[in-house]
C-alpha positions in Angstrom: 4.1 9.4 33.1 2.1 8.9 36.3 3.5 7.4 39.4 1.5 6.3 42.5 -1.0 3.7 43.4 -4.5 3.3 44.8 -7.0 0.6 45.9 -10.8 0.5 46.1 -10.7 -2.0 49.0 -8.1 -0.6 51.4 -6.3 2.6 52.4 -2.7 3.5 52.1 -0.4 3.6 55.1 1.6 6.7 56.0 4.7 4.9 54.8 3.2 4.1 51.4 2.0 7.7 51.0 5.5 9.0 52.0 7.2 6.8 49.5 5.0 8.0 46.6 5.5 11.6 47.6 9.3 11.1 47.8 9.5 9.3 44.5 7.3 11.8 42.8 9.3 14.8 44.0 12.6 13.1 43.0 11.4 13.4 39.4 11.3 17.3 39.6 14.3 19.4 38.8 13.6 22.0 41.5 16.8 22.2 43.5 17.4 25.8 44.5 14.2 26.9 42.9 11.0 28.5 44.1 8.0 26.1 44.4 4.3 27.1 44.9 1.9 24.4 46.1 -1.8 24.9 45.0 -3.9 23.3 47.8 -7.6 23.0 48.7 -9.5 25.0 51.3 -11.3 23.6 54.3 -14.3 22.4 52.3 -12.6 19.3 51.0 -11.7 16.1 52.9 -7.9 16.0 52.5 -5.0 14.8 54.7 -3.4 18.2 54.2 -1.4 18.1 57.6 0.2 14.8 56.5 1.0 16.2 53.0 2.4 19.4 54.5 4.7 17.3 56.8 5.9 15.2 53.8 6.4 18.2 51.5 8.4 20.0 54.2 10.5 16.8 54.8 11.1 15.8 51.2 11.0 19.1 49.3 11.7 21.8 51.8 15.5 21.2 52.1 15.9 21.2 48.3 14.2 24.4 47.3 14.8 28.2 47.7 11.1 28.7 48.7 8.2 26.3 49.4 5.0 28.3 49.6 1.3 27.5 49.4 -1.7 29.1 47.7 -5.2 28.0 48.8 -7.4 27.5 45.8 -10.5 29.2 47.1 -12.3 29.7 43.8 -14.8 32.1 45.2 -15.0 30.7 48.7 -14.5 32.9 51.8 -10.9 34.0 52.7 -9.4 31.9 55.4 -7.9 33.5 58.5 -4.8 32.2 60.4 -6.9 29.9 62.6 -8.5 28.2 59.7 -5.3 28.0 57.7 -3.6 26.5 60.8 -6.4 23.8 61.0 -5.9 23.2 57.2 -2.2 22.5 57.4 -2.0 21.2 60.9 0.5 23.8 62.1 0.4 27.2 63.7 0.0 30.0 61.1 0.7 33.6 62.0 0.0 36.4 59.6 -0.1 33.8 56.8 3.4 32.5 57.7 4.1 28.9 58.8 7.8 28.4 59.6 9.7 29.4 56.4 6.6 29.0 54.2 4.0 31.6 53.2 0.4 30.3 53.0 -1.5 32.6 50.7 -5.2 33.0 50.3 -6.4 33.3 46.7 -7.9 36.8 46.8 -10.4 36.3 44.1 -12.3 39.4 45.2 -9.5 41.8 44.2 -9.0 42.3 40.4 -5.4 43.5 41.0 -4.4 39.9 41.9 -4.9 38.6 38.4 -2.8 38.4 35.2 -4.3 37.6 31.8 -2.7 34.6 30.1 -4.7 34.9 26.9 -8.1 34.5 25.5 -10.0 31.4 24.2 -11.7 32.8 21.1 -15.5 32.5 20.7 -15.2 30.1 17.8 -13.2 27.7 19.8 -15.6 28.0 22.8 -18.4 27.2 20.4 -16.5 24.1 19.2 -15.7 23.0 22.8 -19.3 23.5 24.0 -20.9 22.0 20.9 -22.6 25.3 20.2 -24.1 25.9 23.6 -22.0 29.0 24.2 -20.1 31.3 21.8 -18.1 34.0 23.5 -14.5 35.2 24.0 -13.2 33.9 27.3 -10.3 35.8 29.0 -8.1 33.4 30.9 -6.9 35.0 34.1 -4.9 33.4 37.0 -3.5 34.6 40.3 -0.4 36.5 39.4 1.6 34.8 42.2 2.2 31.9 39.8 4.8 34.0 38.0 6.8 34.5 41.2 7.7 30.7 41.2 9.7 28.3 39.0 7.4 25.2 39.7 3.7 24.8 40.4 2.5 21.7 42.2 -1.2 21.0 42.6 -2.0 18.9 45.7 -5.6 18.0 46.2 -8.3 15.3 46.2 -10.5 14.1 43.4 -14.2 13.5 43.9 -17.2 13.3 41.6 -18.1 16.9 40.7 -21.2 18.7 39.5 -19.4 21.0 37.0 -16.3 19.1 35.8 -17.4 15.5 36.2 -14.6 14.9 38.7 -12.8 17.5 40.6 -9.0 17.9 40.9 -6.1 18.3 38.4 -6.3 21.4 36.3 -9.5 22.4 38.1 -7.2 23.7 40.9 -6.3 26.4 38.4 -9.7 27.0 37.0 -11.7 27.9 39.1 -9.3 27.3 42.0 -7.1 30.4 41.4 -8.8 31.9 38.4 -10.4 35.1 37.4 -14.2 35.5 37.1 -14.8 35.2 33.4 -13.6 31.6 33.0 -15.2 30.6 36.3 -18.5 31.9 35.2 -18.3 30.5 31.7 -17.3 26.9 32.8 -19.9 26.8 35.6 -22.7 28.0 33.5 -21.7 25.5 30.8 -21.9 22.8 33.4 -25.4 24.0 34.4 -26.5 23.9 30.8 -25.4 20.3 30.4 -26.8 19.7 34.0 -25.4 18.1 37.1 -27.6 15.0 36.4 -25.6 14.2 33.2 -22.2 15.6 34.3 -21.4 14.4 37.8 -19.1 11.4 37.9 -19.2 11.0 34.2 -15.4 10.9 33.4 -13.8 13.3 30.9 -16.4 16.0 30.2 -16.6 18.9 27.7 -16.2 21.3 30.7 -13.0 19.5 31.7 -11.9 20.0 28.0 -12.4 23.8 28.4 -10.4 23.8 31.7 -7.6 21.8 30.1 -7.5 24.2 27.2 -7.1 27.2 29.5 -4.4 25.3 31.4 -2.4 25.1 28.2 -1.8 28.8 28.6 0.2 28.4 31.9 3.9 28.7 31.0 5.2 27.8 34.5 5.9 24.1 34.8 3.2 22.3 36.7 2.9 18.9 38.4 0.2 17.3 40.6 -0.4 15.1 43.5 -4.0 13.8 43.0 -5.5 12.0 46.0 -8.5 9.8 46.4 -9.7 10.0 50.0 -12.6 9.5 52.3 -12.9 10.7 55.8 -11.6 7.3 56.8 -8.3 7.4 54.9 -6.4 7.8 51.7 -7.2 5.2 49.1 -4.8 6.4 46.4 -2.3 9.1 45.5 -0.9 9.7 42.0 1.8 12.0 40.8 2.5 13.4 37.3 1.2 16.2 35.1 -2.1 17.7 36.4 -3.9 16.0 33.5 -2.3 12.5 33.9 -2.4 12.4 37.7 -6.1 13.5 37.5 -6.9 10.7 35.0 -5.6 8.0 37.3 -7.2 9.4 40.4 -10.6 10.0 38.7 -10.6 6.3 37.6 -10.1 5.3 41.2 -12.7 7.9 42.4 -15.2 6.3 40.1 -14.7 3.0 41.9 -14.4 4.5 45.4 -16.9 7.4 45.5 -19.9 6.1 43.5 -22.5 4.0 45.2 -24.9 2.2 42.8 -28.4 1.4 43.9 -31.0 -0.9 42.3 -33.9 1.7 42.3 -34.2 5.4 42.9 -35.2 6.7 46.4 -38.3 8.7 47.2 -36.8 10.6 50.1 -33.3 11.2 51.2 -31.9 12.8 54.4 -28.6 14.3 53.4 -26.8 15.0 56.7 -24.1 17.6 56.0 -20.8 17.6 58.1 -19.5 20.9 59.4 -17.1 20.9 56.5 -19.8 22.8 54.7 -20.9 26.0 56.4 -23.4 27.5 54.0 -25.8 26.3 51.3 -23.3 27.3 48.6 -21.0 24.4 49.8 -23.7 22.2 51.3 -25.5 22.0 47.9 -23.3 18.9 47.4 -25.9 17.2 49.6 -28.2 17.6 46.6 -25.7 17.2 43.7 -24.4 13.8 44.9 -28.0 12.4 45.3 -29.9 13.9 42.4 -29.2 11.0 40.0 -30.6 8.5 42.5 -33.9 10.3 43.4 -37.2 9.2 41.8 -39.3 11.7 39.9 -41.4 13.6 42.5 -39.0 12.6 45.3 -37.3 14.9 47.9 -33.8 15.6 49.1 -33.7 17.1 52.6 -30.4 18.9 53.3 -30.0 18.6 57.1 -27.5 21.0 58.6 -28.7 22.9 61.7 -25.3 24.6 61.9 -25.9 26.4 58.6 -27.4 29.9 58.9 -26.4 31.5 55.5 -27.1 30.8 51.9 -23.7 31.9 50.8 -21.1 34.0 52.7 -19.8 35.4 49.5 -22.8 35.4 47.1 -25.8 35.5 49.4 -27.1 38.9 48.3 -27.3 37.9 44.7 -28.8 34.5 45.4 -31.5 36.2 47.5 -32.4 38.1 44.3 -32.1 35.2 41.9 -33.5 32.4 44.1 -33.2 28.7 43.2 -34.5 27.6 39.8 -34.1 24.8 37.3 -32.1 25.5 34.2 -35.1 25.7 31.9 -36.7 28.5 34.1 -33.5 30.5 34.0 -33.3 30.1 30.2 -37.0 30.9 29.8 -36.5 34.2 31.6 -33.1 35.0 30.2 -33.6 38.7 29.9 -34.1 38.9 33.6 -31.1 36.7 34.5 -28.5 37.2 31.7 -26.5 39.9 33.5 -26.0 37.8 36.7 -22.6 35.9 37.0 -22.8 32.5 35.4 -21.3 30.8 38.4 -24.1 32.0 40.6 -26.7 31.0 38.1 -25.1 27.6 37.9 -25.3 27.1 41.7 -29.0 28.0 41.6 -29.7 25.5 38.8 -27.6 22.7 40.3 -29.3 22.9 43.7 -32.8 23.0 42.2 -32.0 20.2 39.8 -33.7 19.1 36.6 -37.1 20.7 35.8 -39.4 22.1 33.2 -40.7 25.6 32.5 -43.9 26.6 30.7 -43.5 30.1 29.2 -47.2 30.4 28.6 -48.3 29.9 32.2 -45.0 30.9 33.8 -45.0 27.7 35.9 -41.7 26.0 36.9 -42.0 22.3 37.7 -38.9 20.9 39.3 -38.3 17.1 38.9 -37.7 16.7 42.7 -38.2 18.8 45.8 -35.2 20.3 47.6 -35.8 21.1 51.3 -33.5 22.8 53.7 -33.5 21.7 57.4 -31.0 24.2 58.5 -30.7 27.3 60.6 -32.2 29.4 57.8 -35.7 30.6 58.5 -38.8 29.2 56.7 -39.5 32.7 55.3 -36.0 32.9 53.6 -36.3 29.3 52.3 -39.6 30.1 50.6 -38.3 33.4 49.3 -35.5 31.7 47.5 -37.8 29.0 46.2 -36.6 26.1 48.4 -38.6 23.9 50.8 -38.3 24.2 54.6 -38.3 21.7 57.3 -37.7 22.5 61.0 -34.4 20.8 61.8 -35.7 20.3 65.4 -38.4 18.0 64.0 -36.0 15.7 62.3 -35.6 12.4 64.1 -32.9 10.4 62.3 -34.2 7.1 63.8 -37.5 7.7 61.9 -35.6 7.7 58.6 -33.2 4.9 59.2 -33.7 1.3 58.1 -36.3 2.2 55.5 -34.3 1.7 52.3 -37.0 -0.9 51.1 -39.5 1.9 51.3 -37.4 4.2 49.2 -36.1 6.3 52.2 -32.3 6.8 52.6 -30.2 8.4 55.3 -26.7 9.6 54.1 -24.8 10.2 57.4 -22.0 12.2 55.9 -23.3 13.6 52.6 -21.4 15.7 50.1 -18.7 13.3 48.7 -20.2 10.0 47.8 -22.2 10.0 44.6 -25.3 7.9 44.3 -26.5 6.5 41.0 -29.1 4.0 39.9 -27.4 0.9 38.5 
């Protein structure tokens, strides 16, 4: 059963959030036990300092250990300074008071344990025949050092799973590469255009199937937030808390417009420090862009395509799904998660195998600190960020021009 509340037209007070946290934790039989919190990294809007305070107050005195594992997926490892900003406390050598704050070291195979395998026949059923392969289910082995797991993170429209949060904090949050690559590539095959913000998706079904293999008890605080405040918080199983939060996210995070835009300036906050994360400036706008239109990802502070996967993306470039499938012999050995990012950023498109011509539905242009030569090399457009005058874009919605001042979280759809 899910506890909590949320509103599409106002934000919760600290007292309301505290009450929900206290009531949720009171339901858990964790006295004297070891608890591991699974939390987001710095690329998500999240009142983590507040939640850290509340967890320390309402849970810390009851348990033998209260530690934290940052669900990095394959994002860069966070140093003490960044961890400190995340939780709002000083962190030294991964220690904050009595609590350990662990990075998910996804880059080290020794950190994983295998929970089981989803057989190829079941994957074929879950994916409606799009994929058919055995998928090993691996998670960070830290989970077996604790008696209770608690996911604590926000829910937003998401390009792979439909909405983020819930069991997604396990897969890909603290997961091994096989299931990350499989689920992300599956999402790319279905396409961001169809998946994002669309409720319970077949990709979510695969993630939930993998989560059934976790034998440590798991609960979840699922939050619905904007940079202005917390609109909702729900507590329960990861599946049920996510269900309530995603329903509110669909009301809070989706902006419906009457007709598609021709050009959009997606202004990316410093929350996103490479194209790997700033791609959300495309994902969240793609459904509201007219055929032949353009998304400009404006982020002068970004100088890297990906801090973790940049070398491979320089080889692959950015291509629509149909191009990747049409040249599968060339791309089949690259990790599915990286191919998925490529296809999600490029968006829908077509590929003619006779002429070898790829025709994207819309143009994606980078106005970042990445040079024109590199943008062209990876098959993206380039715009000098110094030439962008925001005032020349604003107030032109009637002309089909939109400025998104803090892109990456609000999803735009045509009504």
